N, C-alpha and C positions, 0 to 999 in steps of 0.2 A: 335506574343503574348509578351506582354511586360511583364516586371518582376512582377508588380502590380498584372496582370492577373494571372500569375504563383503563385505567393503568395496566392492569394485569392482562386484558386483552391486547393493548398496545405492544407490551413486551413480548407477549407469546409471538405476535405478528412479526415483529422486528426479528427475533431470534430464528423464528420459521424461515424467513426470507433469506438472511444471510446463512443459514444452514443449506438451503436450496442453491444459492449461489456457490457456496463452497464444493457442494457435491458436484454441480455440473462443472466447475473449473477443474475438478479432480478428473472426471470423465473425459474434459478436453485433454488433459495431461496424458492420460493414459493412451488416448487416441494420436498424440503428437502434434494437436493443433495449439496447444498452451504450454509455455515454459516459463520458469522463474528463472532468471538470469540476473547477474550483478551488471550496474552500470560503469562503463570503463572511466568515467569522470569522477564520480563520488563514492563508488562501490556499494550503493544502495540497492538492495532487492528490488526489482522491477519485474512487471510482465511483459512477456514479448511473444510473438508467433513464430520466430526464430530461435535456434539455439546459440546463437551468436550473441555476444553483449552487446547492449546498445551504447551509442555514442553519448547520449543524455537521457534523462528520465524526467520525470514529473517534478522529483526533488530539486533537480540541478535548474529546471527552468523556472519553477514558481517556489522559491524558498519561504516566501511568506504565508503559503498555504500550509506547508508541511511541517515548519518550525515557527510558528506564529510568534511565541514568546522571545525567543532569541532574536528573530528578525526584528520585531518592535523595540526591543532593549538596545540593539546594535544598527542604528538605521543604516549608516554608511558602509558597513562591513557585509563580505558574502557570509553566507552560513557555511562554516566548516564541518568536515566530517573526518573523524579519525580514521586513521588506516584500519582496515579489518584484518585482523590477525589470523582469520580463518584461511586455510589451503585447501583447495578442491582441484 
């Protein structure tokens, strides 16, 4: 098996896994067990089991994981997020 064949199989497995997860999250959304809500602190979209907005999200608690380049270049600063102009 060549490297290209192994890479193709790897890509197919990754795409298939992400597609399966997305389908299951969609089904859970239809059943009311999964919701996409906005964080009240930073306005990022986050996953929740309730329809109410969350007080904090992974983006608020772990900025280095979600915005690594900004956090490394600005070590003492908090990662700021611009206001979301969308109204819902």
